[in-house]
N, C-alpha and C positions, 0 to 999 in steps of 0.2 A: 103653531108656528110652525114647526119642522115641515108639516106638507106644502108649504105656499112656500119653504125654503127648496124643499125637492122639487117644487115644478118650477122655480124661476131658473135653478140650479141647471135643469136637466132640459129645460125649452134652451138657456141658453148656448148649452154642448150641443142641440138638435141645431139650433142654426147658425154655429160655427164651426161646426165638424165636418169639416169637408175630408174626404178621404176615405169616409167609411168607417166602418167598425171600430179597425184597427188606428187610425187616423184619428179616433175620437179617443182612446184608449190612457193619450195624454193629460186629456183635457179633464177627463171623470177623474183620475189619480191627484190630478192639480186640485180641482174642486173638494173632493170627497175625503182624502188624506190631508192636504197641506192647508187648505182654506177655512173648511169647514169643521175638519178632526172628527166625522161621523165614523170612520174606520181607520184602524193601523195601515201600515204599511205590508204587516202580513197577512190581513181581510182581504187587503185589495188582490193579492197576488193570489191569494185562495179561488178569486171568484173570478180574476180571468182565467184562471184553470178550468175553473166549474164551464165559464161560458164558452171557452171554447170545445168544450166536450158534448155540450149540450146543442141541439140541431135550433138552427137560428141563427141571426146575426150576431157576431158577439159584443156590437155595439149595444143593441138592443136586450139581450141576453144581460151585460153587463150593467145597466141600467137598472135592471129587474132587481138582479142582487142587490146593488147597491141599494135601492129604494129601501126595500125589505131589512138589510142588515143593519142601515140606519138607522130608517123605526125602532129596530131595539134592540140596537144600543142603546137607545134612548131609553132604556127603560120601558115600553109598553109593549103591546100582548101580541099574541103571532097573526090576533085577525087584524088588529092596525098596523102591523108590519105587512101583511098583502096589501093592505090601500097604500101604506108607502110605497111597494113594487108596481102598483098600478099607475100612481100618479105622476114616478119617474120615466115607466115608463111612455106615458100618456105625452108627457111635455116631452120627451126626449124627439118620439113620433110626428108629433103635431105639426113643425116646422117643414119637415120637409113634406109632410103631406100637403099642407097648402102650397108650400112652394111649387113644389112638382105641378100642381092643378097649373096654376096661374103659368108657371115657366114653360108648359107643355105645350101651351094656344099659339106660345111667342118663338117658341127655341123653332120651331117647323118652318116659318116666316122671317126669321133672321138670320138663321144659325149660318149662311155662308158671307155674311159681311163680317169687315175687318174687325171692329168694333168686338164682336163676338167670340171671332180664332183671337183677338190678342188679351179677352178674357181668359181661356183657357190655356194661351200659354201662360200665364201668371199664376193658374191654379194649379198645375200641375208640379213645380217645382216645391210649393206650399204643402201638396200632398206627399210626398216624398218625404218633406223636412218632417211632417208629422208622423208617421210612420217607424223616422228614423227613431224619434224622440220616446215614440212607445215603444221601442226595441230598446233602447238605451235605458229605460224608466224602468223595465225589468229586468236589468245586471244588475240583483242587488242579492245581498245576503241569504233574505228570505227564499228565491230561486238559489242561489250555490252553495250556502253554508258559509259560514266563516270558514277560513280557513287555521285559524289560530285554535279555533274550539273544537274541530270534526273536520281533520284533514282529510278523512278519507270519502268524506258525502263531498265537499270540494272538488277533487280530484276527480269521483265519477260524474258527479253534474256536469262540470268542464268537458269533462270525456264524451257526454252524452249530447252537449249541445255543440260541439265540432263535427261530432259526428251525423247530426241530422242536420247542421248547414252543408256540409262538404253532398251527406247524401242527395238532398233536396234538390240544390244547385247543381252540382256536377256531375252527378249518376244520376239524377233524374228519377231517382223515387221518388213515389205516391208516396205526399204530405202525409196522409191517414194510413200507409204502413208506417213510415218513421215514428208517429203517434204509438202504434202499437207496440212496435218494436222496443222504443223509449220506455213506455209501460212495464212490457215484461222484464227488460232490462234492470230498470230501475226496483222492480218486486225481488228479481234476484242477485241485486245487489244489493239492499237498505235490508233484505227481512232476517 
């Protein structure tokens, strides 16, 4: 039963997840953590971190890890958990694959029409909203710590967040370099 639920859930996310992987994160969290309770908030935060560190799109990586973790948390073995990964990943990619085949044939013919231009004008703010929602959902105590429990972790996490934001936004430091700097700082300050 969980495999059908995983397939249907990630199929819907793949169908309505505009804005790429980061835009899908809020949808994935809503479904896997809040709606189905397959994962805890801490599990999801760890999955997002792993998905960003591994090669490939963050949305697909998140679906893969969520499928594995959901089946594993349901008490099934590793072999079935791998099947959960496959099921989630396939379901997430399937709508995009089918739609891209259909749309690519029609897009070149109709891309200059007013109706298509208006659709894209409507989708742009939606994508920005989904990305903002994903950012806000990750501003939680699993990522920053609880200031009443561990003030040092909270202060360092807040400092790293601000330094990374300033470094990438205004100083134009390569995001990969910022990730490496933050990892070294985390090891030095938390170890």
